[in-house]
Backbone of each chain as nested JSON, in Angstrom:
{
  "chains": [
    {"id": "A", "residues": [
      {"number": 1, "name": "MET", "atoms": {"N": [0.84, -1.183, -0.013], "CA": [0.019, 0.001, -0.001], "C": [0.893, 1.242, -0.003]}},
      {"number": 2, "name": "ASP", "atoms": {"N": [0.541, 2.194, -0.837], "CA": [1.371, 3.398, -0.871], "C": [1.012, 4.348, 0.261]}},
      {"number": 3, "name": "LYS", "atoms": {"N": [2.011, 5.101, 0.701], "CA": [1.841, 5.967, 1.872], "C": [0.891, 7.118, 1.601]}},
      {"number": 4, "name": "SER", "atoms": {"N": [0.729, 7.473, 0.321], "CA": [-0.142, 8.612, 0.052], "C": [-1.581, 8.383, 0.502]}},
      {"number": 5, "name": "MET", "atoms": {"N": [-1.98, 7.115, 0.548], "CA": [-3.326, 6.822, 1.053], "C": [-3.405, 7.164, 2.526]}},
      {"number": 6, "name": "LEU", "atoms": {"N": [-2.331, 6.865, 3.262], "CA": [-2.327, 7.126, 4.693], "C": [-2.242, 8.628, 4.983]}},
      {"number": 7, "name": "ALA", "atoms": {"N": [-1.507, 9.339, 4.134], "CA": [-1.327, 10.775, 4.342], "C": [-2.679, 11.51, 4.248]}},
      {"number": 8, "name": "ASP", "atoms": {"N": [-3.549, 11.06, 3.378], "CA": [-4.836, 11.713, 3.215], "C": [-5.723, 11.558, 4.424]}},
      {"number": 9, "name": "LEU", "atoms": {"N": [-5.399, 10.583, 5.274], "CA": [-6.241, 10.332, 6.445], "C": [-6.238, 11.448, 7.453]}},
      {"number": 10, "name": "ASP", "atoms": {"N": [-5.166, 12.26, 7.466], "CA": [-5.026, 13.257, 8.493], "C": [-6.115, 14.322, 8.485]}},
      {"number": 11, "name": "SER", "atoms": {"N": [-6.709, 14.52, 7.326], "CA": [-7.757, 15.578, 7.22], "C": [-9.13, 15.1, 7.637]}},
      {"number": 12, "name": "LEU", "atoms": {"N": [-9.254, 13.838, 7.974], "CA": [-10.554, 13.299, 8.332], "C": [-10.851, 13.463, 9.824]}},
      {"number": 13, "name": "PRO", "atoms": {"N": [-12.143, 13.544, 10.187], "CA": [-12.485, 13.505, 11.615], "C": [-12.068, 12.157, 12.21]}},
      {"number": 14, "name": "GLU", "atoms": {"N": [-11.878, 12.136, 13.52], "CA": [-11.268, 10.987, 14.206], "C": [-11.987, 9.66, 13.928]}},
      {"number": 15, "name": "ALA", "atoms": {"N": [-13.284, 9.651, 14.012], "CA": [-14.046, 8.376, 13.815], "C": [-13.849, 7.857, 12.401]}},
      {"number": 16, "name": "ASP", "atoms": {"N": [-13.874, 8.767, 11.429], "CA": [-13.708, 8.352, 10.041], "C": [-12.269, 7.905, 9.788]}},
      {"number": 17, "name": "LYS", "atoms": {"N": [-11.339, 8.576, 10.442], "CA": [-9.939, 8.204, 10.275], "C": [-9.73, 6.788, 10.768]}},
      {"number": 18, "name": "GLN", "atoms": {"N": [-10.34, 6.488, 11.925], "CA": [-10.208, 5.17, 12.516], "C": [-10.807, 4.107, 11.595]}},
      {"number": 19, "name": "ARG", "atoms": {"N": [-11.982, 4.415, 11.052], "CA": [-12.658, 3.472, 10.153], "C": [-11.817, 3.216, 8.913]}},
      {"number": 20, "name": "MET", "atoms": {"N": [-11.241, 4.265, 8.353], "CA": [-10.413, 4.125, 7.147], "C": [-9.179, 3.314, 7.464]}},
      {"number": 21, "name": "THR", "atoms": {"N": [-8.604, 3.516, 8.634], "CA": [-7.406, 2.784, 9.04], "C": [-7.718, 1.296, 9.158]}},
      {"number": 22, "name": "VAL", "atoms": {"N": [-8.881, 0.985, 9.745], "CA": [-9.289, -0.426, 9.858], "C": [-9.455, -1.055, 8.489]}},
      {"number": 23, "name": "MET", "atoms": {"N": [-10.072, -0.299, 7.59], "CA": [-10.289, -0.795, 6.226], "C": [-8.965, -1.089, 5.554]}},
      {"number": 24, "name": "ILE", "atoms": {"N": [-8.019, -0.169, 5.683], "CA": [-6.713, -0.343, 5.067], "C": [-5.941, -1.523, 5.692]}},
      {"number": 25, "name": "ASP", "atoms": {"N": [-6.046, -1.667, 7.001], "CA": [-5.39, -2.787, 7.686], "C": [-5.946, -4.121, 7.17]}},
      {"number": 26, "name": "GLN", "atoms": {"N": [-7.257, -4.199, 7.045], "CA": [-7.853, -5.456, 6.598], "C": [-7.452, -5.771, 5.18]}},
      {"number": 27, "name": "LEU", "atoms": {"N": [-7.369, -4.722, 4.363], "CA": [-6.973, -4.892, 2.972], "C": [-5.534, -5.389, 2.909]}},
      {"number": 28, "name": "GLN", "atoms": {"N": [-4.69, -4.85, 3.786], "CA": [-3.301, -5.205, 3.824], "C": [-3.128, -6.66, 4.239]}},
      {"number": 29, "name": "ILE", "atoms": {"N": [-3.865, -7.071, 5.246], "CA": [-3.788, -8.462, 5.727], "C": [-4.225, -9.412, 4.621]}},
      {"number": 30, "name": "ARG", "atoms": {"N": [-5.358, -9.095, 3.992], "CA": [-5.866, -9.942, 2.929], "C": [-4.858, -10.036, 1.778]}},
      {"number": 31, "name": "ASP", "atoms": {"N": [-4.274, -8.885, 1.479], "CA": [-3.313, -8.839, 0.36], "C": [-2.058, -9.676, 0.683]}},
      {"number": 32, "name": "SER", "atoms": {"N": [-1.585, -9.585, 1.926], "CA": [-0.381, -10.341, 2.325], "C": [-0.635, -11.849, 2.242]}},
      {"number": 33, "name": "LEU", "atoms": {"N": [-1.808, -12.286, 2.714], "CA": [-2.116, -13.696, 2.69], "C": [-2.27, -14.192, 1.253]}},
      {"number": 34, "name": "ARG", "atoms": {"N": [-2.859, -13.352, 0.424], "CA": [-3.029, -13.737, -0.981], "C": [-1.689, -13.877, -1.668]}},
      {"number": 35, "name": "MET", "atoms": {"N": [-0.787, -12.944, -1.371], "CA": [0.539, -12.964, -1.961], "C": [1.298, -14.227, -1.511]}},
      {"number": 36, "name": "TYR", "atoms": {"N": [1.171, -14.523, -0.206], "CA": [1.803, -15.699, 0.38], "C": [1.351, -16.97, -0.381]}},
      {"number": 37, "name": "ASN", "atoms": {"N": [0.042, -17.102, -0.533], "CA": [-0.522, -18.275, -1.211], "C": [-0.061, -18.383, -2.64]}},
      {"number": 38, "name": "SER", "atoms": {"N": [-0.068, -17.25, -3.364], "CA": [0.296, -17.34, -4.774], "C": [1.788, -17.587, -4.949]}},
      {"number": 39, "name": "LEU", "atoms": {"N": [2.585, -17.084, -3.977], "CA": [4.027, -17.308, -4.045], "C": [4.36, -18.784, -3.793]}},
      {"number": 40, "name": "VAL", "atoms": {"N": [3.663, -19.399, -2.817], "CA": [3.837, -20.827, -2.533], "C": [3.493, -21.625, -3.794]}},
      {"number": 41, "name": "GLU", "atoms": {"N": [2.361, -21.304, -4.38], "CA": [1.922, -22.055, -5.568], "C": [2.934, -21.926, -6.696]}},
      {"number": 42, "name": "ARG", "atoms": {"N": [3.425, -20.678, -6.905], "CA": [4.373, -20.446, -7.996], "C": [5.678, -21.175, -7.793]}},
      {"number": 43, "name": "CYS", "atoms": {"N": [6.233, -21.037, -6.596], "CA": [7.545, -21.626, -6.335], "C": [7.453, -23.151, -6.266]}},
      {"number": 44, "name": "PHE", "atoms": {"N": [6.354, -23.669, -5.752], "CA": [6.178, -25.108, -5.732], "C": [6.106, -25.649, -7.16]}},
      {"number": 45, "name": "SER", "atoms": {"N": [5.313, -25.026, -7.994], "CA": [5.161, -25.563, -9.35], "C": [6.456, -25.427, -10.162]}},
      {"number": 46, "name": "ASP", "atoms": {"N": [7.267, -24.397, -9.877], "CA": [8.528, -24.244, -10.601], "C": [9.639, -25.147, -10.056]}},
      {"number": 47, "name": "CYS", "atoms": {"N": [9.576, -25.457, -8.78], "CA": [10.736, -26.103, -8.133], "C": [10.581, -27.573, -7.78]}},
      {"number": 48, "name": "VAL", "atoms": {"N": [9.348, -28.052, -7.721], "CA": [9.152, -29.423, -7.29], "C": [8.531, -30.241, -8.397]}},
      {"number": 49, "name": "ASP", "atoms": {"N": [9.308, -31.235, -8.889], "CA": [8.825, -32.052, -10.003], "C": [8.796, -33.527, -9.719]}},
      {"number": 50, "name": "THR", "atoms": {"N": [9.624, -33.99, -8.756], "CA": [9.683, -35.427, -8.493], "C": [9.181, -35.699, -7.071]}},
      {"number": 51, "name": "PHE", "atoms": {"N": [8.692, -36.935, -6.896], "CA": [8.081, -37.273, -5.599], "C": [8.584, -38.618, -5.108]}},
      {"number": 52, "name": "LYS", "atoms": {"N": [9.902, -38.824, -5.308], "CA": [10.508, -40.045, -4.764], "C": [10.633, -40.019, -3.245]}},
      {"number": 53, "name": "HIS", "atoms": {"N": [10.675, -38.803, -2.727], "CA": [10.772, -38.617, -1.271], "C": [9.67, -37.683, -0.862]}},
      {"number": 54, "name": "LYS", "atoms": {"N": [9.303, -37.759, 0.438], "CA": [8.254, -36.833, 0.885], "C": [8.824, -35.55, 1.483]}},
      {"number": 55, "name": "SER", "atoms": {"N": [10.14, -35.57, 1.763], "CA": [10.74, -34.335, 2.271], "C": [11.385, -33.595, 1.094]}},
      {"number": 56, "name": "LEU", "atoms": {"N": [11.506, -32.284, 1.243], "CA": [12.143, -31.453, 0.187], "C": [13.592, -31.869, 0.077]}},
      {"number": 57, "name": "GLN", "atoms": {"N": [14.076, -32.034, -1.161], "CA": [15.491, -32.313, -1.395], "C": [16.265, -30.995, -1.361]}},
      {"number": 58, "name": "LYS", "atoms": {"N": [17.574, -31.087, -1.186], "CA": [18.41, -29.879, -1.104], "C": [18.257, -28.978, -2.303]}},
      {"number": 59, "name": "GLN", "atoms": {"N": [18.249, -29.577, -3.486], "CA": [18.141, -28.796, -4.709], "C": [16.792, -28.063, -4.775]}},
      {"number": 60, "name": "GLU", "atoms": {"N": [15.756, -28.736, -4.331], "CA": [14.398, -28.155, -4.346], "C": [14.331, -26.971, -3.378]}},
      {"number": 61, "name": "GLU", "atoms": {"N": [14.932, -27.161, -2.221], "CA": [14.895, -26.108, -1.208], "C": [15.641, -24.875, -1.72]}},
      {"number": 62, "name": "THR", "atoms": {"N": [16.8, -25.102, -2.322], "CA": [17.574, -23.978, -2.895], "C": [16.745, -23.221, -3.915]}},
      {"number": 63, "name": "CYS", "atoms": {"N": [16.091, -23.991, -4.769], "CA": [15.262, -23.402, -5.832], "C": [14.132, -22.58, -5.237]}},
      {"number": 64, "name": "VAL", "atoms": {"N": [13.463, -23.108, -4.215], "CA": [12.371, -22.374, -3.614], "C": [12.847, -21.082, -2.962]}},
      {"number": 65, "name": "ARG", "atoms": {"N": [14.001, -21.164, -2.29], "CA": [14.544, -19.938, -1.647], "C": [14.843, -18.881, -2.695]}},
      {"number": 66, "name": "ARG", "atoms": {"N": [15.459, -19.284, -3.81], "CA": [15.799, -18.326, -4.837], "C": [14.538, -17.761, -5.486]}},
      {"number": 67, "name": "CYS", "atoms": {"N": [13.562, -18.624, -5.716], "CA": [12.319, -18.218, -6.321], "C": [11.636, -17.142, -5.447]}},
      {"number": 68, "name": "ALA", "atoms": {"N": [11.553, -17.425, -4.155], "CA": [10.87, -16.497, -3.251], "C": [11.639, -15.178, -3.139]}},
      {"number": 69, "name": "GLU", "atoms": {"N": [12.972, -15.247, -3.043], "CA": [13.764, -14.029, -2.949], "C": [13.637, -13.202, -4.211]}},
      {"number": 70, "name": "LYS", "atoms": {"N": [13.669, -13.869, -5.362], "CA": [13.543, -13.147, -6.621], "C": [12.195, -12.484, -6.753]}},
      {"number": 71, "name": "PHE", "atoms": {"N": [11.169, -13.188, -6.304], "CA": [9.826, -12.599, -6.368], "C": [9.732, -11.366, -5.518]}},
      {"number": 72, "name": "LEU", "atoms": {"N": [10.273, -11.415, -4.32], "CA": [10.183, -10.258, -3.432], "C": [10.918, -9.065, -4.009]}},
      {"number": 73, "name": "LYS", "atoms": {"N": [12.099, -9.301, -4.603], "CA": [12.813, -8.202, -5.224], "C": [12.046, -7.672, -6.444]}},
      {"number": 74, "name": "HIS", "atoms": {"N": [11.499, -8.588, -7.21], "CA": [10.675, -8.216, -8.346], "C": [9.494, -7.35, -7.909]}},
      {"number": 75, "name": "SER", "atoms": {"N": [8.823, -7.771, -6.858], "CA": [7.662, -7.066, -6.358], "C": [8.027, -5.628, -5.914]}},
      {"number": 76, "name": "MET", "atoms": {"N": [9.165, -5.509, -5.261], "CA": [9.636, -4.164, -4.855], "C": [9.886, -3.291, -6.069]}},
      {"number": 77, "name": "ARG", "atoms": {"N": [10.482, -3.864, -7.103], "CA": [10.779, -3.084, -8.3], "C": [9.516, -2.671, -9.019]}},
      {"number": 78, "name": "VAL", "atoms": {"N": [8.595, -3.604, -9.129], "CA": [7.295, -3.28, -9.76], "C": [6.625, -2.166, -8.978]}},
      {"number": 79, "name": "GLY", "atoms": {"N": [6.693, -2.261, -7.652], "CA": [6.095, -1.228, -6.812], "C": [6.648, 0.15, -7.077]}},
      {"number": 80, "name": "MET", "atoms": {"N": [7.961, 0.242, -7.261], "CA": [8.571, 1.547, -7.546], "C": [8.096, 2.077, -8.901]}},
      {"number": 81, "name": "ARG", "atoms": {"N": [8.078, 1.229, -9.917], "CA": [7.653, 1.676, -11.234], "C": [6.181, 2.033, -11.239]}},
      {"number": 82, "name": "PHE", "atoms": {"N": [5.389, 1.262, -10.525], "CA": [3.937, 1.508, -10.435], "C": [3.704, 2.87, -9.808]}},
      {"number": 83, "name": "ALA", "atoms": {"N": [4.468, 3.19, -8.755], "CA": [4.305, 4.468, -8.079], "C": [4.677, 5.611, -9.032]}},
      {"number": 84, "name": "GLU", "atoms": {"N": [5.699, 5.417, -9.826], "CA": [6.107, 6.447, -10.798], "C": [4.97, 6.69, -11.799]}},
      {"number": 85, "name": "LEU", "atoms": {"N": [4.378, 5.617, -12.294], "CA": [3.32, 5.741, -13.29], "C": [2.138, 6.464, -12.675]}},
      {"number": 86, "name": "ASN", "atoms": {"N": [1.84, 6.148, -11.423], "CA": [0.713, 6.815, -10.749], "C": [0.931, 8.299, -10.588]}},
      {"number": 87, "name": "GLN", "atoms": {"N": [2.206, 8.706, -10.491], "CA": [2.514, 10.118, -10.344], "C": [2.638, 10.793, -11.688]}},
      {"number": 88, "name": "GLY", "atoms": {"N": [2.466, 10.012, -12.751], "CA": [2.533, 10.609, -14.091], "C": [3.913, 10.937, -14.554]}},
      {"number": 89, "name": "ALA", "atoms": {"N": [4.92, 10.31, -13.983], "CA": [6.295, 10.561, -14.395], "C": [6.535, 9.99, -15.792]}},
      {"number": 90, "name": "ALA", "atoms": {"N": [7.302, 10.73, -16.59], "CA": [7.638, 10.244, -17.925], "C": [8.625, 9.105, -17.803]}},
      {"number": 91, "name": "THR", "atoms": {"N": [8.449, 8.096, -18.641], "CA": [9.381, 6.983, -18.631], "C": [10.015, 6.82, -20.023]}},
      {"number": 92, "name": "GLN", "atoms": {"N": [11.262, 6.421, -20.025], "CA": [11.936, 6.212, -21.305], "C": [11.626, 4.808, -21.825]}},
      {"number": 93, "name": "ASP", "atoms": {"N": [11.628, 4.675, -23.132], "CA": [11.376, 3.358, -23.712], "C": [12.699, 2.583, -23.793]}}
    ]},
    {"id": "B", "residues": [
      {"number": 1, "name": "MET", "atoms": {"N": [-33.96, -0.179, 6.289], "CA": [-32.599, 0.199, 6.664], "C": [-32.26, 1.596, 6.215]}},
      {"number": 2, "name": "ALA", "atoms": {"N": [-32.588, 1.904, 4.936], "CA": [-32.267, 3.229, 4.418], "C": [-32.983, 4.337, 5.207]}},
      {"number": 3, "name": "SER", "atoms": {"N": [-34.197, 4.034, 5.632], "CA": [-34.972, 5.07, 6.338], "C": [-34.352, 5.466, 7.676]}},
      {"number": 4, "name": "ASN", "atoms": {"N": [-33.484, 4.632, 8.209], "CA": [-32.839, 4.955, 9.498], "C": [-31.605, 5.808, 9.32]}},
      {"number": 5, "name": "ILE", "atoms": {"N": [-31.224, 6.059, 8.096], "CA": [-29.986, 6.789, 7.853], "C": [-30.303, 8.183, 7.312]}},
      {"number": 6, "name": "SER", "atoms": {"N": [-29.658, 9.188, 7.902], "CA": [-29.852, 10.544, 7.403], "C": [-29.164, 10.699, 6.071]}},
      {"number": 7, "name": "PRO", "atoms": {"N": [-29.577, 11.723, 5.268], "CA": [-28.96, 11.909, 3.953], "C": [-27.425, 12.063, 4.042]}},
      {"number": 8, "name": "ALA", "atoms": {"N": [-26.962, 12.815, 5.051], "CA": [-25.534, 13.029, 5.196], "C": [-24.809, 11.721, 5.481]}},
      {"number": 9, "name": "ALA", "atoms": {"N": [-25.407, 10.916, 6.369], "CA": [-24.783, 9.635, 6.714], "C": [-24.761, 8.704, 5.504]}},
      {"number": 10, "name": "PHE", "atoms": {"N": [-25.838, 8.763, 4.716], "CA": [-25.918, 7.925, 3.53], "C": [-24.795, 8.292, 2.558]}},
      {"number": 11, "name": "ASP", "atoms": {"N": [-24.572, 9.613, 2.36], "CA": [-23.496, 10.071, 1.48], "C": [-22.144, 9.544, 1.973]}},
      {"number": 12, "name": "LYS", "atoms": {"N": [-21.982, 9.591, 3.293], "CA": [-20.714, 9.131, 3.862], "C": [-20.52, 7.65, 3.592]}},
      {"number": 13, "name": "GLU", "atoms": {"N": [-21.616, 6.873, 3.741], "CA": [-21.521, 5.441, 3.482], "C": [-21.107, 5.179, 2.037]}},
      {"number": 14, "name": "GLN", "atoms": {"N": [-21.707, 5.949, 1.132], "CA": [-21.383, 5.772, -0.295], "C": [-19.909, 6.095, -0.557]}},
      {"number": 15, "name": "ILE", "atoms": {"N": [-19.464, 7.172, 0.108], "CA": [-18.066, 7.596, -0.086], "C": [-17.121, 6.53, 0.44]}},
      {"number": 16, "name": "PHE", "atoms": {"N": [-17.428, 5.978, 1.628], "CA": [-16.578, 4.943, 2.19], "C": [-16.574, 3.69, 1.291]}},
      {"number": 17, "name": "GLY", "atoms": {"N": [-17.748, 3.363, 0.792], "CA": [-17.868, 2.202, -0.087], "C": [-17.031, 2.369, -1.343]}},
      {"number": 18, "name": "MET", "atoms": {"N": [-17.113, 3.563, -1.939], "CA": [-16.344, 3.848, -3.146], "C": [-14.851, 3.826, -2.848]}},
      {"number": 19, "name": "ALA", "atoms": {"N": [-14.465, 4.392, -1.693], "CA": [-13.064, 4.448, -1.328], "C": [-12.523, 3.016, -1.193]}},
      {"number": 20, "name": "GLU", "atoms": {"N": [-13.311, 2.171, -0.546], "CA": [-12.879, 0.785, -0.351], "C": [-12.721, 0.065, -1.7]}},
      {"number": 21, "name": "LYS", "atoms": {"N": [-13.706, 0.239, -2.577], "CA": [-13.635, -0.388, -3.896], "C": [-12.424, 0.093, -4.693]}},
      {"number": 22, "name": "GLU", "atoms": {"N": [-12.171, 1.389, -4.592], "CA": [-11.021, 1.97, -5.306], "C": [-9.718, 1.354, -4.798]}},
      {"number": 23, "name": "MET", "atoms": {"N": [-9.603, 1.236, -3.48], "CA": [-8.389, 0.672, -2.92], "C": [-8.238, -0.81, -3.316]}},
      {"number": 24, "name": "GLU", "atoms": {"N": [-9.333, -1.537, -3.275], "CA": [-9.292, -2.955, -3.636], "C": [-8.883, -3.092, -5.106]}},
      {"number": 25, "name": "TYR", "atoms": {"N": [-9.407, -2.224, -5.926], "CA": [-9.067, -2.251, -7.366], "C": [-7.585, -2.01, -7.579]}},
      {"number": 26, "name": "ARG", "atoms": {"N": [-7.046, -1.013, -6.863], "CA": [-5.628, -0.69, -7.067], "C": [-4.728, -1.82, -6.584]}},
      {"number": 27, "name": "VAL", "atoms": {"N": [-5.097, -2.44, -5.484], "CA": [-4.313, -3.565, -4.962], "C": [-4.379, -4.738, -5.949]}},
      {"number": 28, "name": "GLU", "atoms": {"N": [-5.558, -4.983, -6.466], "CA": [-5.738, -6.099, -7.407], "C": [-4.946, -5.828, -8.702]}},
      {"number": 29, "name": "LEU", "atoms": {"N": [-4.979, -4.591, -9.164], "CA": [-4.251, -4.213, -10.358], "C": [-2.734, -4.448, -10.147]}},
      {"number": 30, "name": "PHE", "atoms": {"N": [-2.235, -4.028, -9.001], "CA": [-0.837, -4.209, -8.676], "C": [-0.462, -5.709, -8.616]}},
      {"number": 31, "name": "ASN", "atoms": {"N": [-1.336, -6.492, -7.979], "CA": [-1.06, -7.929, -7.884], "C": [-1.037, -8.601, -9.236]}},
      {"number": 32, "name": "LYS", "atoms": {"N": [-1.999, -8.278, -10.08], "CA": [-2.058, -8.879, -11.416], "C": [-0.831, -8.48, -12.242]}},
      {"number": 33, "name": "MET", "atoms": {"N": [-0.465, -7.199, -12.119], "CA": [0.702, -6.689, -12.85], "C": [1.958, -7.402, -12.391]}},
      {"number": 34, "name": "THR", "atoms": {"N": [2.103, -7.55, -11.075], "CA": [3.278, -8.208, -10.518], "C": [3.381, -9.646, -10.954]}},
      {"number": 35, "name": "GLN", "atoms": {"N": [2.272, -10.367, -10.896], "CA": [2.305, -11.783, -11.287], "C": [2.536, -11.973, -12.768]}},
      {"number": 36, "name": "THR", "atoms": {"N": [1.908, -11.138, -13.562], "CA": [2.041, -11.235, -15.011], "C": [3.491, -10.93, -15.429]}},
      {"number": 37, "name": "CYS", "atoms": {"N": [4.055, -9.882, -14.88], "CA": [5.428, -9.486, -15.237], "C": [6.443, -10.481, -14.708]}},
      {"number": 38, "name": "PHE", "atoms": {"N": [6.179, -11.066, -13.554], "CA": [7.098, -12.07, -13.024], "C": [7.123, -13.284, -13.977]}},
      {"number": 39, "name": "LYS", "atoms": {"N": [5.954, -13.691, -14.387], "CA": [5.861, -14.835, -15.315], "C": [6.571, -14.551, -16.639]}},
      {"number": 40, "name": "LYS", "atoms": {"N": [6.407, -13.348, -17.121], "CA": [6.975, -13.019, -18.44], "C": [8.477, -12.705, -18.401]}},
      {"number": 41, "name": "CYS", "atoms": {"N": [8.945, -12.15, -17.295], "CA": [10.317, -11.614, -17.271], "C": [11.345, -12.447, -16.521]}},
      {"number": 42, "name": "VAL", "atoms": {"N": [10.911, -13.25, -15.581], "CA": [11.874, -13.921, -14.724], "C": [12.063, -15.379, -15.15]}},
      {"number": 43, "name": "ASP", "atoms": {"N": [13.342, -15.723, -15.382], "CA": [13.695, -17.096, -15.757], "C": [13.325, -18.018, -14.618]}},
      {"number": 44, "name": "ASN", "atoms": {"N": [12.516, -19.038, -14.898], "CA": [12.005, -19.858, -13.787], "C": [12.954, -21.018, -13.429]}},
      {"number": 45, "name": "ARG", "atoms": {"N": [14.218, -20.921, -13.87], "CA": [15.191, -21.933, -13.427], "C": [15.892, -21.454, -12.14]}},
      {"number": 46, "name": "TYR", "atoms": {"N": [15.774, -20.181, -11.769], "CA": [16.251, -19.657, -10.529], "C": [17.728, -20.031, -10.267]}},
      {"number": 47, "name": "LYS", "atoms": {"N": [18.583, -19.616, -11.174], "CA": [20.01, -19.916, -10.992], "C": [20.641, -19.104, -9.882]}},
      {"number": 48, "name": "GLU", "atoms": {"N": [20.063, -17.956, -9.57], "CA": [20.535, -17.144, -8.464], "C": [19.337, -16.363, -7.927]}},
      {"number": 49, "name": "SER", "atoms": {"N": [19.488, -15.758, -6.76], "CA": [18.347, -15.078, -6.156], "C": [18.241, -13.607, -6.52]}},
      {"number": 50, "name": "GLU", "atoms": {"N": [19.271, -13.061, -7.206], "CA": [19.248, -11.684, -7.651], "C": [18.594, -11.584, -9.018]}},
      {"number": 51, "name": "LEU", "atoms": {"N": [17.887, -10.503, -9.268], "CA": [17.349, -10.238, -10.592], "C": [18.514, -9.762, -11.467]}},
      {"number": 52, "name": "ASN", "atoms": {"N": [18.664, -10.367, -12.627], "CA": [19.774, -9.925, -13.501], "C": [19.367, -8.724, -14.366]}},
      {"number": 53, "name": "MET", "atoms": {"N": [20.347, -8.189, -15.095], "CA": [20.108, -6.958, -15.851], "C": [18.967, -7.075, -16.843]}},
      {"number": 54, "name": "GLY", "atoms": {"N": [18.94, -8.19, -17.557], "CA": [17.899, -8.415, -18.534], "C": [16.531, -8.475, -17.892]}},
      {"number": 55, "name": "GLU", "atoms": {"N": [16.489, -9.175, -16.761], "CA": [15.198, -9.307, -16.072], "C": [14.728, -7.933, -15.565]}},
      {"number": 56, "name": "ASN", "atoms": {"N": [15.656, -7.152, -15.04], "CA": [15.295, -5.802, -14.539], "C": [14.738, -4.93, -15.662]}},
      {"number": 57, "name": "SER", "atoms": {"N": [15.424, -4.933, -16.827], "CA": [14.936, -4.133, -17.954], "C": [13.565, -4.588, -18.38]}},
      {"number": 58, "name": "CYS", "atoms": {"N": [13.401, -5.905, -18.469], "CA": [12.152, -6.479, -18.883], "C": [11.02, -6.057, -17.922]}},
      {"number": 59, "name": "ILE", "atoms": {"N": [11.303, -6.129, -16.639], "CA": [10.296, -5.782, -15.616], "C": [9.828, -4.341, -15.809]}},
      {"number": 60, "name": "ASP", "atoms": {"N": [10.777, -3.426, -15.965], "CA": [10.414, -2.015, -16.105], "C": [9.531, -1.796, -17.331]}},
      {"number": 61, "name": "ARG", "atoms": {"N": [9.892, -2.436, -18.441], "CA": [9.119, -2.277, -19.669], "C": [7.757, -2.939, -19.569]}},
      {"number": 62, "name": "CYS", "atoms": {"N": [7.76, -4.109, -18.903], "CA": [6.504, -4.846, -18.714], "C": [5.494, -4.029, -17.911]}},
      {"number": 63, "name": "VAL", "atoms": {"N": [5.994, -3.408, -16.839], "CA": [5.097, -2.587, -15.994], "C": [4.515, -1.448, -16.81]}},
      {"number": 64, "name": "SER", "atoms": {"N": [5.364, -0.796, -17.592], "CA": [4.911, 0.329, -18.404], "C": [3.883, -0.111, -19.427]}},
      {"number": 65, "name": "LYS", "atoms": {"N": [4.146, -1.188, -20.113], "CA": [3.209, -1.692, -21.135], "C": [1.876, -2.133, -20.5]}},
      {"number": 66, "name": "TYR", "atoms": {"N": [1.983, -2.816, -19.371], "CA": [0.781, -3.292, -18.678], "C": [-0.087, -2.097, -18.337]}},
      {"number": 67, "name": "TRP", "atoms": {"N": [0.558, -1.049, -17.843], "CA": [-0.137, 0.199, -17.481], "C": [-0.85, 0.753, -18.688]}},
      {"number": 68, "name": "HIS", "atoms": {"N": [-0.155, 0.811, -19.834], "CA": [-0.757, 1.363, -21.038], "C": [-1.927, 0.491, -21.522]}},
      {"number": 69, "name": "VAL", "atoms": {"N": [-1.775, -0.809, -21.427], "CA": [-2.86, -1.696, -21.821], "C": [-4.097, -1.488, -20.943]}},
      {"number": 70, "name": "THR", "atoms": {"N": [-3.842, -1.331, -19.642], "CA": [-4.929, -1.066, -18.699], "C": [-5.688, 0.169, -19.099]}},
      {"number": 71, "name": "ASN", "atoms": {"N": [-4.941, 1.256, -19.402], "CA": [-5.579, 2.501, -19.781], "C": [-6.326, 2.378, -21.125]}},
      {"number": 72, "name": "LEU", "atoms": {"N": [-5.693, 1.691, -22.071], "CA": [-6.281, 1.528, -23.415], "C": [-7.579, 0.741, -23.344]}},
      {"number": 73, "name": "VAL", "atoms": {"N": [-7.55, -0.362, -22.641], "CA": [-8.77, -1.19, -22.498], "C": [-9.858, -0.426, -21.76]}},
      {"number": 74, "name": "GLY", "atoms": {"N": [-9.414, 0.36, -20.757], "CA": [-10.373, 1.183, -20.014], "C": [-11.042, 2.204, -20.901]}},
      {"number": 75, "name": "GLN", "atoms": {"N": [-10.275, 2.792, -21.803], "CA": [-10.846, 3.756, -22.752], "C": [-11.834, 3.07, -23.695]}},
      {"number": 76, "name": "LEU", "atoms": {"N": [-11.454, 1.919, -24.2], "CA": [-12.317, 1.217, -25.131], "C": [-13.626, 0.788, -24.488]}},
      {"number": 77, "name": "LEU", "atoms": {"N": [-13.54, 0.323, -23.26], "CA": [-14.742, -0.065, -22.544], "C": [-15.61, 1.156, -22.212]}},
      {"number": 78, "name": "GLY", "atoms": {"N": [-14.931, 2.217, -21.829], "CA": [-15.635, 3.42, -21.419], "C": [-16.314, 4.119, -22.578]}},
      {"number": 79, "name": "SER", "atoms": {"N": [-15.774, 3.9, -23.785], "CA": [-16.329, 4.609, -24.959], "C": [-17.63, 3.976, -25.403]}},
      {"number": 80, "name": "GLY", "atoms": {"N": [-18.004, 2.842, -24.786], "CA": [-19.259, 2.218, -25.128], "C": [-19.12, 1.24, -26.284]}},
      {"number": 81, "name": "ARG", "atoms": {"N": [-17.928, 1.156, -26.822], "CA": [-17.691, 0.209, -27.901], "C": [-17.73, -1.199, -27.316]}},
      {"number": 82, "name": "SER", "atoms": {"N": [-18.363, -2.099, -28.012], "CA": [-18.469, -3.464, -27.49], "C": [-17.117, -4.162, -27.678]}},
      {"number": 83, "name": "PRO", "atoms": {"N": [-16.821, -5.143, -26.815], "CA": [-15.519, -5.868, -26.886], "C": [-15.304, -6.548, -28.209]}},
      {"number": 84, "name": "MET", "atoms": {"N": [-16.398, -6.877, -28.93], "CA": [-16.223, -7.563, -30.23], "C": [-15.536, -6.685, -31.265]}}
    ]}
  ]
}
């Protein structure tokens, strides 16, 4: 969630501010859980192909770690670019 | 239910409802953009945990294009033209 949403809250009366904060918190929790689920699904499908063992093998674990780390870095980068677009900044091709 | 709410309170409810929908839409847009661009730009063999130069360039361009597609489709839908 971008901070600009939170900044706008300061001009609201207290009760409305509280309500908006609750709304944003719930949205944030839902969003985090959704991201968690989709990341598990993505990394599992990319990293786990064999089922000779029921525990994760070393190679699979390494792959999952890299997948998750890459996704988080990717998400941060997308967030920065998304914020720029929202502010109407010109971008080079 | 509506009869118990004053006009001012009703307006406030509508405003809160719209604000919530707007926020949900923006979060959903960001999530779809993130997942789409990850799928298109990131090599799924995960040789290392850092994004490489090619992946970074692709991500930046993907975000920009996705944004433009979102606006373009929005315009087409808004103009009343049918999807066909």
